[in-house]
C-alpha positions, 0 to 999 in steps of 0.5 A: 813634302814634294811628290814624284810621280813615277810613271813606268811599266812595272808589272807584266812579262819580264823584259829589260825595261821592266827590270830597270824600271823596277830597280830605279823605282826601289832606289830613287830618292830612297835616302831623301825623306822630303820626296814621296814617290808615287808609282803609276804602273803603265804596263798593259801586256799580259804576256810576250805576244801582247807587247805593242798590240791593241786590245779592248782591255788596254783601252779600259786600262787607258782610262784607269791610267788617265784618272790617276794622272789627274791627281798630279799638282802643279808643284809635283814632279813627273818621271816617266817612260816613253816608248817610241814603238807600237800602241804603247807610244800613243799611250805614253804620248797622251800621258805626256800631254796630260802631265804637261797640263798639270806640271812643268817639271817632267823628265822622260826616260827613253829606253828604245830607239826611234823617238826621233821618227815620232816627232813631227811638226804638230807635236814637236813643241811637246817634246821641247818641254821635258828633260829627256834621258837617253841611254846611248850616244846614237839616241842623243845625237838624233834627238839633239839635232831636233833641239831637244833637251837630252841627258846621256845616262847609260844603263846600270845594274846593282852588283849582285855578286859584291865580290868576284863571281865564281864562273864555270872555269876551265873545262873540256867543254865551253858553256855558252848561254843565250839569255834573252827573249827569243824572236827573229829580231833577237837572233832565233835564226842565228841561234839555229845557224850557230847550233849547226856550226857547232855540230858540223865542226864538232866543237865541244860545248854546251849551248844553254838558252833561257828566255820567253818564246815570242812567236810560234815560228820561233817555238818550232825552231827551238823545239827542232834544235832541242830534239836534234842536238844533245848539246842544245838545251832550252831551259825556259824563262828565268824570273828570279835574280838568283836563278839568273845569276846562278845560270850566268855563273855556270857559263863561260860566254854570253851569246848576244844575237840580235839584228845589227843596231837593233838594241839600245843598251842591253841589260844582259851585257851588264849582267854578263860583265858583272858575272865575269863572262866573255861576250860574243855579240852582233854589232850593236850601238854600244858593242864597241864599248865591250871590245874596248874593255877587252871582254867581247868579240863581234859576230858577223850578222851571218855568223860566218866567223863564229867558228873562228872565235870559238875555236880560238877559245878552245885552242887558247883557253887563257884568252877566254879567261883573260876576257872573263877577268876583263869583263868583271873589271869593266863592270866594276869600273863603269857601271856604278848603280849608286852613281846611275841613280844619283845622275837621274835624281840630279836631272829630275831635281836640277836639270844637270 
């Protein structure tokens, strides 16, 4: 009997890494009775405001985490998350050091940008050892230059709908959804600008916002928009899949407003494709894929072309319906979750 130590953030505030980590945990080697999966939860954030920040409580958790790592044996396998940002990087780096002392079969999954900036002369040898899974070509290119052993496995999600989802359909009003934690980096000010454009241009639509608020400045923006515009609705945080996909199904277009190239491989892209939504997105590393699928429009970072994009949908609703149809087809053809899990298993077991 082999043991795989699964070292990922599982609990804590809802974000993309937590969601995908939990899904992988429940699926990996589930059909292989010769492998036992032992879970070590590295999550230390108690709310959105504590992401990446130091606290005394986190130090105590550090010691509890490291105690668990000493149970790893030479014959065991390790599959772990490495976060290149903030306090979490040092936790994950020390975790990698300790795991390297215990076993040679280590696979690291990188869900965020910037690991190449953390690799220095004094620690480079440590990153040569593990198999490193990345989720977009930009990550792979930057780490390949450093001579690391990388594997490209784009994100995926299991098909919630199974059959063709029922979306909002053609109505007099477009239904737009912003489904993300709300911060400056994730486009809070673009959201404000878009609401202003909708109001001035008198575009018939509803703007629905779901997600945690990451700062008091952003909370002020959301409260202002909620008071000022009848078409704007802030619904709070979604915690259950059923609620999330029901909300997606009631909308026509996903708004993705993060700073350009800020995101790595947003799960909400896949969720929107799965639900059959058109996508309006700022330029991200993988947004060209959505364009190639015929399911998206690229929004300028200053949002100046938003009105022309949305007016096109109002004037020619068949174009929107075609994008929505393309979205669902793109999900079915490119995001097989069983294939995603099998790819990770093969990398862990065989390095292929």
